[in-house]
C-alpha positions in Angstrom: 84.4 162.8 -137.6 84.0 165.1 -140.7 83.6 164.3 -144.4 84.4 166.4 -147.5 81.2 168.0 -148.9 82.6 167.6 -152.5 83.8 164.0 -152.7 82.7 162.5 -149.4 86.2 161.5 -148.3 86.9 161.3 -144.6 88.7 164.5 -143.3 91.3 164.2 -140.5 91.0 166.6 -137.7 92.5 170.1 -138.5 92.9 169.5 -142.3 92.1 172.7 -144.3 92.1 170.9 -147.7 90.7 167.5 -148.8 93.6 165.2 -149.5 91.5 163.4 -152.1 90.0 166.2 -154.3 91.8 169.3 -153.0 88.7 171.2 -152.1 89.1 173.7 -149.3 87.5 172.5 -146.1 84.9 174.9 -144.6 85.0 175.9 -141.0 81.7 174.1 -140.4 83.1 170.9 -141.8 86.3 171.2 -139.7 84.3 171.8 -136.5 81.7 169.1 -137.0 81.3 167.2 -133.7 82.1 163.5 -133.7 79.1 161.2 -133.1 79.1 159.7 -129.7 78.2 156.0 -130.2 76.5 155.0 -127.0 75.1 151.6 -126.2 71.8 152.6 -127.8 73.6 153.4 -131.1 75.4 150.2 -131.4 74.0 147.6 -133.8 72.6 144.8 -131.7 73.2 141.2 -132.6 70.2 139.9 -134.4 68.1 137.5 -132.5 68.1 133.9 -133.7 65.3 133.4 -136.2 62.4 131.3 -135.1 61.9 128.1 -136.9 59.5 129.4 -139.6 58.8 125.9 -140.9 57.1 125.0 -137.6 54.7 128.0 -138.0 54.0 127.0 -141.6 53.4 123.5 -140.6 50.9 124.6 -137.9 49.1 126.9 -140.3 49.0 124.1 -142.9 47.6 121.6 -140.4 44.9 124.2 -139.4 44.0 124.7 -143.0 43.7 121.0 -143.6 41.6 120.6 -140.5 39.4 123.5 -141.6 39.1 122.2 -145.1 38.2 118.8 -143.8 35.5 120.3 -141.6 34.2 122.4 -144.4 34.0 119.5 -146.8 32.3 117.3 -144.2 29.9 120.1 -143.4 29.1 120.7 -147.1 28.6 117.0 -147.7 26.0 117.0 -145.0 24.6 120.2 -146.5 24.0 118.4 -149.8 22.5 115.2 -148.4 21.8 115.6 -144.7 19.5 112.6 -144.4 19.4 109.1 -145.6 17.2 108.8 -148.7 14.6 106.7 -146.9 14.1 109.4 -144.3 13.7 112.3 -146.8 10.5 114.0 -147.4 9.5 114.8 -151.0 7.6 117.8 -152.5 5.6 117.3 -155.7 6.4 119.6 -158.6 4.6 119.5 -161.9 6.5 120.0 -165.2 4.9 119.5 -168.6 1.9 117.6 -167.0 4.2 115.2 -165.1 4.3 115.3 -161.3 7.8 114.7 -159.9 8.3 113.9 -156.2 11.4 116.1 -155.5 13.7 115.2 -152.7 13.9 117.7 -149.8 17.7 117.6 -150.4 17.1 119.9 -153.4 15.9 123.4 -153.2 14.5 125.7 -155.9 17.3 127.6 -157.7 16.0 129.4 -160.8 13.5 129.4 -163.7 13.5 130.7 -167.3 11.1 132.3 -169.6 10.1 129.0 -171.3 8.9 127.5 -167.9 12.1 125.5 -167.2 13.2 125.2 -163.6 16.4 124.2 -161.8 16.9 122.8 -158.4 20.2 122.4 -156.4 21.4 120.8 -153.2 22.4 123.3 -150.5 26.1 122.5 -151.0 25.7 123.1 -154.7 27.2 119.8 -155.7 24.2 118.5 -157.6 21.7 120.2 -159.9 18.5 119.1 -161.6 17.2 120.9 -164.6 13.6 120.5 -165.8 12.5 121.7 -169.3 9.2 121.5 -171.0 8.5 122.3 -174.7 5.3 122.3 -176.7 5.3 119.4 -179.2 2.0 118.5 -180.9 2.8 115.2 -182.6 0.2 114.2 -185.2 -2.2 111.4 -184.4 -0.9 108.1 -185.5 2.7 109.1 -185.6 5.0 106.5 -184.0 6.9 108.1 -181.1 9.5 105.3 -181.5 10.3 106.5 -185.0 14.0 105.9 -185.7 14.6 109.3 -187.3 12.9 111.1 -184.4 14.9 109.0 -182.0 18.2 109.9 -183.8 17.4 113.6 -183.6 16.6 113.4 -179.9 19.9 111.6 -179.1 21.7 114.2 -181.3 20.1 117.0 -179.2 21.0 115.2 -176.0 24.7 114.9 -177.1 24.7 118.7 -177.9 23.3 119.3 -174.5 26.1 117.3 -172.9 28.7 119.2 -175.0 27.3 122.5 -173.8 27.4 121.5 -170.1 30.4 119.2 -169.7 34.0 119.5 -170.9 35.0 116.4 -172.9 31.9 114.4 -172.1 32.3 110.6 -172.5 29.1 108.5 -172.8 28.7 105.8 -170.2 26.1 103.1 -170.0 22.7 103.8 -168.4 19.4 101.9 -167.9 16.4 102.5 -170.1 13.7 104.2 -168.3 9.9 104.8 -168.4 8.0 107.6 -166.6 4.6 106.3 -165.7 4.5 104.1 -168.8 5.7 106.9 -171.1 8.6 106.0 -173.3 11.8 107.8 -172.4 15.1 108.5 -174.2 18.1 108.6 -171.8 21.8 109.0 -171.9 24.6 109.4 -169.3 27.9 111.1 -169.5 31.1 111.7 -167.5 33.3 114.7 -167.9 34.3 117.9 -166.1 32.1 120.7 -165.1 33.9 124.0 -164.1 37.0 121.9 -163.4 35.3 119.3 -161.3 34.8 115.6 -162.3 31.1 115.3 -162.9 28.4 112.9 -163.9 25.4 113.9 -166.1 22.2 112.0 -167.0 19.6 113.2 -169.3 16.1 111.7 -169.6 13.4 112.9 -172.0 9.9 111.9 -172.8 6.8 112.9 -174.7 3.7 113.5 -172.7 0.8 112.9 -175.1 -1.7 114.2 -172.5 -0.2 117.7 -172.3 1.4 117.5 -175.7 4.8 118.5 -174.3 8.3 117.2 -174.6 9.7 117.0 -171.1 13.4 116.7 -170.2 15.0 116.2 -166.8 18.8 116.6 -166.5 21.0 115.9 -163.5 24.6 117.2 -163.2 26.5 116.1 -160.1 30.0 116.0 -158.8 31.3 112.5 -159.4 32.1 112.0 -155.7 28.4 112.5 -154.9 27.0 110.6 -157.9 25.8 107.6 -156.0 23.6 109.6 -153.6 22.4 112.1 -156.3 21.6 109.4 -158.8 19.7 107.4 -156.3 17.4 110.3 -155.7 17.1 111.2 -159.4 16.2 107.6 -160.4 13.7 107.3 -157.5 12.0 110.6 -158.6 11.6 109.5 -162.2 10.5 106.0 -161.3 7.7 107.3 -159.1 6.7 110.3 -161.2 3.1 110.3 -162.3 1.4 111.8 -165.4 -1.3 114.3 -164.6 -4.0 113.3 -167.1 -6.1 116.3 -166.4 -3.2 118.8 -166.7 -4.0 122.5 -166.9 -1.6 124.6 -169.0 -2.1 127.6 -166.7 -0.6 125.6 -163.8 2.6 124.6 -165.6 5.4 124.0 -163.1 3.2 124.6 -160.0 3.7 122.6 -156.9 0.9 120.1 -156.7 0.1 120.7 -153.0 -0.1 124.5 -153.6 -2.3 124.0 -156.7 -4.7 121.7 -154.8 -5.0 124.3 -152.0 -5.6 127.2 -154.4 -8.1 125.2 -156.6 -10.0 124.2 -153.4 -9.9 127.8 -152.2 -11.3 129.1 -155.5 -14.0 126.5 -155.6 -15.1 127.3 -152.1 -15.0 131.1 -152.7 -17.3 130.6 -155.7 -19.7 128.8 -153.3 -19.3 131.5 -150.7 -20.0 134.3 -153.2 -23.1 132.7 -154.5 -24.3 132.1 -150.9 -23.7 135.8 -149.9 -25.5 137.0 -153.0 -28.5 134.9 -152.0 -28.2 135.9 -148.4 -28.2 139.6 -149.1 -31.0 139.5 -151.7 -33.4 137.3 -149.6 -33.8 139.3 -146.4 -37.1 137.7 -145.6 -35.5 134.2 -145.2 -32.4 135.2 -143.2 -33.5 133.1 -140.2 -33.7 129.9 -142.2 -30.3 130.6 -143.7 -28.6 131.2 -140.4 -27.4 127.6 -139.9 -25.9 127.6 -143.4 -24.3 131.0 -142.8 -22.5 129.8 -139.6 -21.2 126.7 -141.5 -19.9 128.6 -144.5 -18.3 131.3 -142.4 -16.4 128.6 -140.5 -15.1 127.3 -143.8 -14.3 130.8 -144.9 -12.2 131.3 -141.7 -10.4 128.0 -142.2 -9.4 128.8 -145.8 -8.5 132.4 -144.9 -6.0 131.1 -142.3 -4.5 128.6 -144.8 -4.0 131.2 -147.4 -2.6 133.8 -145.0 -0.1 131.2 -143.8 1.4 130.8 -147.3 4.9 132.3 -147.5 4.9 133.9 -150.9 8.5 135.0 -150.6 9.7 131.4 -150.8 7.5 130.4 -153.7 8.9 129.5 -157.1 8.0 131.9 -159.9 5.5 129.4 -161.2 3.9 128.9 -157.8 3.7 132.7 -157.2 2.3 133.3 -160.7 -0.5 130.8 -160.1 -1.1 132.1 -156.6 -1.6 135.6 -158.0 -3.7 134.3 -160.9 -6.2 132.6 -158.5 -6.3 135.2 -155.8 -6.8 138.0 -158.4 -9.8 136.1 -159.9 -11.3 135.7 -156.4 -10.8 139.4 -155.5 -12.7 140.4 -158.7 -15.5 138.0 -157.8 -15.7 139.4 -154.3 -16.1 142.9 -155.6 -19.5 141.8 -157.0 -20.9 141.4 -153.5 -19.3 144.4 -151.9 
């Protein structure tokens, strides 16, 4: 079969001119071989379409099952243990020691010494803030004007964290006999229904205003709030607070303070031991005892994992060990 190269009309065999446009048909066009349509050239009948909706349904069910498994897994990630079986780790903020649930892990810190903690699934956050506030002696901390300003600041905080926060009722609280100001709100956080509670107090021992905020997905509010309330109700004021140890875990601080105290004793002994060569024999028993203590402390310090320390913990660790190394240089 041939076609006119000018207008595309079909040319009958032997025609010298196109009957449609009149163009002369070239020899090549007249001699074009017809296409032989074999079985392979024929258009096959399309196969019956599979029932796509069944595939979609299977995929949908798989996604639902996967999502369900993910949610269940994440829920266990947030609170894997019953509250009564959880361990706690003491953290110190503004001179107040808070027993933090093991369900929460350190997340971040800021330049002002504030710290944040979150559950592994990320559905609950606790924020700790501490600000210097030297209230004059004799000033009534329950002053109505001061209280109004604090509640105004709490509301501003809620507006900054939640979308359309609505105040809900909450219990009055005290932290180790310190007066507290507290408010609770419901709203949305990044599109998720959320519950927020804010508790603030003034620690007259450290002269710091301390605030603890919790933000949690509403579906986890019961579990999160149980841990938050327990932490605040069992928190203790450190009446011998040291400003250089702000935000440091109590266990770590106790270890480092004990280590430094011992190293002072060790350095004094070694100075005496080296300078009094005539009495070495009588000091041998003391030397054996103090070297055993030295070995014990060296093991404890070397076992500390500095890579997992919070910024406050690491800063205090460096502060203490640097002081010790400088003192050790005196007996080298």
